[in-house]
C-alpha positions, 0 to 999 in steps of 0.5 A: 478487514479486506475481503475479495469474493470472486473478482473479475476485472476486464477493461473496455479494451477487453484484456482481463486484468483479474480473473476470478480472486479471492483472498481476505487480508485481517486487522493488523496484516502486512501483506505485500502484493507481488507480480510481473508487470502486467500481472494485475497487481496494480488493478487489485491495489486499485480496486481497494482504494476504489479508483476501479470497479470489479466487472464481477464479483465482490470487494468488501472493506470492514464487511462493507461492499465498496465494489457496490458503493455510490461515488458520493460516498467514496471519499468517506472510504479514503478517508480511513485508507492512507495511500503513498505512491512510487512518485511521491505525489507531493505539491511543490508549492506547499512546504513540508508542513503543508503537504502533510495538513493538506490530506487533514483539511480535505476531510474537514479536520479542525484546524487545531486538532490538525496542527497536532496530528501534523507535529506527531506524524512528522515526528514519527517519520523524523522530519519535525525539522524539515516542517518548513521546508520545500518538497525540492529541498529534501532528498528522495528518502525524506520525500517519501516520508513526508508522503507516509506522514501525509498517509497517517495524518488522518490515523487510517485503519489501512495504509496502502503502497504502490511501489513506495521504494521503487524510486529510492536506493537500497539502504533508504528503501530499507529505512522506509519499510522498517518505518512501515513495519513500526507503523504496522506494530502500531495496529495499521494494516499495511498492503504494499506492491512492489517489485523489490525482491530483496525486501520481500525476502528479508522481511518475511511477511505474508505475499501474495502473488499474481500472474495472469490475473490469477493468485498463484501463491498466499503464503505468511513468512514467505520471500520473494520466490519461495514457490520456486525455492520450495519446488527446488527442495522437493526436487532435490529431495527426490534425487537421494 
């Protein structure tokens, strides 16, 4: 469970990224965070992963106030979070297998268990046959699937993805989202920050929209521009 309680975030420059944000994400939910560039959505993601701390308010994960967490405990938190990025962030000198295993090595997973987990997650993303390939030998979609496998290897309760389809073509983007949806069906909470309106409209998940540091919409089974569509319907209905 993730909870934001009256979150404000002001950077040293004086800009207010978030201004009194409140919401809750329950275990097992699939949520899109949307908004224009500069709206505050990336800051919101960084608060969940504790890359940033709020200026005021509390961020809680599993009822623990991570916003007040000691820095020494942050790595413990991140072991429970799988992180996926737009630019993949793979290590070019390591094979696919080694890139995925690296996340487990960092947290000290026993070698035998780690090897088994890497085999399992590469199977989930359909890349066992690429285990010994280097990242630059892969397509963009394959590299993102490696990144998803890496995020899964520690069996996290939560996966946070920042523009995971931003560098991919539409067909590959759909396959990546289908994979994340399948992971979610198995019980993992998935939170995705995205600009991809077509995917948001197609998937009809919960949508939290940020504008100028405020939540302007929080809807279940929604699309990228649901609020505008509903307003248009109301206007049309009033003209009858």
